[in-house]
C-alpha positions, 0 to 999 in steps of 0.5 A, a space after each residue: 599660610 597659603 592654604 592653596 599652595 599647602 594643599 597642592 604641595 601635599 597632593 601626591 597625584 601628578 599634575 598633567 604634563 604637556 604630553 598628557 590629555 584630560 580628554 576621555 576619548 584618550 582614556 577609552 583608546 588606552 583601555 582598548 589598547 591595553 593588554 586586558 583588551 587583547 585577551 578579550 578578543 580571542 574569547 569572542 572569536 572562540 564563541 563565534 567558532 562554537 556557534 558556527 560549528 553548532 550551526 553546521 552540526 544542526 544543519 547536518 543532523 537536520 539534513 540527515 533526518 530529512 534523508 531518513 524521512 524521505 527514504 522511509 516515505 519512498 519505501 512506504 510508497 513502494 510498498 503501497 504502490 504497484 508496478 501496474 496501473 490500476 484505479 484500485 491502487 489508491 485503495 491498497 493498504 498493506 497489513 501483517 496478518 497471522 494465519 493458524 494452520 489448524 483452523 480446519 474447515 471453519 468459516 462461512 466460505 468452506 464446509 458443506 453446501 448451505 445457504 450461509 455459505 452461498 450468501 457469503 460467496 454471492 456477496 463477493 460476486 455482487 460487487 465484482 463488476 465495476 465501472 471503469 472510466 475512460 481515463 482508467 482504461 487509457 492508463 492501462 492501454 485498454 480503451 480500444 479493448 473495452 465494453 462500454 456500458 449502455 447508460 454511458 456511465 463508463 466501461 465494464 471491468 473487474 479486478 484480478 482478485 475476483 477472478 481468483 476468488 471465482 476460481 476458488 468458488 468454482 472448484 468448491 462447486 466442482 468438489 460438490 458437483 453432485 449438489 451443484 451440477 446434478 444431471 449434467 450430461 457428458 458434454 457439460 461434464 467435460 466443459 466443467 472439467 476443462 473449466 476446473 483445469 483452467 482454474 487450477 492453472 490460474 491459481 497456480 500462476 497467481 500463487 507464483 506471481 504473488 510469491 508470498 515469502 513469509 516463513 513457515 516453521 514446524 514443531 512437534 505435536 503430541 501424538 503426531 509422528 510428523 512435524 506440523 506447520 505452525 502459524 504463519 505471518 503474511 503481508 496482506 492487503 486490507 480486504 475491507 478497503 478493496 471491498 469498499 472500492 469495488 462496491 462504490 463502482 459496482 453495477 449489476 452486469 446480469 440485469 436482463 438486456 443491460 449488456 448487449 453484444 452488438 452482433 449477437 444481442 443481449 448477453 443475459 436474459 431472465 434467470 441467467 446469472 452465471 457466466 460473465 457475472 462471476 468471471 467465468 471464461 467462455 468455453 463454447 468450443 468443440 470439446 473432445 469429451 473422451 480426451 478430458 473425461 
């Protein structure tokens, strides 16, 4: 028996024909062109589409977040900034503070004249006069309208807030004029009254300028016929930062002979600590005593 022929005759596998090839490359091509492969391609296209859409969504969310962040930064900058140039702008930091309306005449700045009160006010005015640089003055267009310090360290200046505080202090003293201005003659009394009206008007303008729009509400207090104002919320500058800024630039303007008027001589002499030292405007003018008494 021919075993080789018998094995071949019992083999069910078809023999390659002249049109078939045993090349593995042909087999790979056949697989790639098969119906199964055609089903795979749309899956990859869908996958790419998902990745693309996800990327677009990520970019959109990133861009939106960046816009929100920038808007918040701009808003914060606007709240912290000022419409006017001032070297003290960088010291401004706003905070929310609640005031009680029933605190009465409490604290070191109010009440009857006493050493503690006077020291509290003097501590404020000791740092009110500050050195300004040439750049500071150029920024506000005041270089030609400034008093240079004799030691060449800058120019004399102060912040508006200290003028407001000076006016409050002046009005406090005017309320207690029997203590602070005892023995004033009629002309001096007329000057003091004129100065008081100046301060009242300055504080009026300042209040309107600041226009604190915080809300005041009322409630009923036991035993009171009229409704009473409740605590109020205010947007306030951090005063400690203003004190720190001013204190770092302050100088003693009342030092005898330090500030000299080029035409009239020394501004302050021994024992003189008022006037320009605490922001008091000059009223050396002819006053009709009867008209303002």
